[in-house]
C-alpha positions, 0 to 999 in steps of 0.5 A: 213535706214541703213542695217545690216546683220542678225545673223552675229555671232550668234550660232545655239543655239541662232538662235533656241532660237530666233526662239522659241521666235518669234514663240510664238507671238500672231497672233493678229496684229494692223490694220494700213493702208498699215502698215508693221508688220512682220509675224515672226513665222514658217520656212518660216519667219525664212528663210526670216530673214536668207536669205534676210535682214529684212530691204530690205524686209520692203523696198520692201514691202512699195515700192510695196504699194507706186508703186501701189498707184501711178502707178496703180491709174494713169493707171486707170485714178483715181485722185492722192491721198496723201500718205507718206512712214513713218518709225519708228525712231529707231536710226540706230538700227540693224535688230535684234533690230528692230524685237525685238522692233516689238515683244515687242511694237506690233507696225509697224516699217514702213507704208504708211500713206494715199494712199487709194481712199476710205476714209470711207467704205460704209455699202455695195457697193450693197446699193450704187448701189441700191441708184443710181437705186432708183434715176433712175440714173442706174449705174452712171459714179460716181458709176463706178468710185467709184467701180474702186477706191474700187477695186484698193485700194484692189489691192494696199494693196495686192501689198505690201506683193507680192512685198516682196515675189517676192524680197525674191524669187529672192534673194533666187533663187526661182520661184515666182508664184501664185502656190507657193505664194497664198493669205494666204501665204501673211501673211508670208510677213508682209501681215496680216494687209493688208489682214485684211483690204482687208477682210473689203473691201470685206465684203462691196462688198457683203454679199455672200461669193462666190462673195467675193471669186471670187472678191478676186481671180480676184483682187489678180490676178491683183495685181500679174500681177502688181508685175510681170510686168517688168516696174512696178518691175523696179519701185518698185526696184528703190523705195526700193533702194531709201528707203534704201539709203535715211535714211529718216523717211518720204518719200513724195508722191512728192518724189515718183512721181519724182523718177518714172518720171525718170525710 
């Protein structure tokens, strides 16, 4: 993808007009697995647009997802899963034009297709465990593996917006910490659709809100630790730069794997 600076020659009036337009967007978003939809209202989003470069934000977001899918799954001994990083063909449009496209079409310009170990969510993971106990299997290794994959899917969903948040913080010379970038703040980093899917997972995990909250806090911490790990961040950065320099509409999981083998 080509990169262009935002608002190179815009006047203050144009910026205010654009901010007003973006602030009027509906909070409703399409649910796309690992999809990038910018949250464009509010001062934090405006700061992001002005300071960091929209396409780089998207690149780090999707690179975070992909790195999680490949490296996180591998670290937890999960089988590899197919995925592709896909970008909407906007014919080299400027970053402003890409943003307007998202506003008008209500559509993601980038997403990771596939990448989830759990293809279809169960009615509840408690029901899954109960069935194993009913068969006198106890909590079988298969059930444990399922729960590991279940949790890793959630972590990988959270890694995308966290990677974008970390990139923006570093680009602006700011501190990146859980106190400053909490769970709800991920909506400011293209994370609404990711969080929507995370909450669907959690509803399957337990009907108890307290248990959902405790599990989410645990997995958010794991995602944060993944992003702040030096080796993982180097991998995310390398893939983000590859995305920006390759100018491809589709990047395969094989390409990602090859890239990470030469870190």
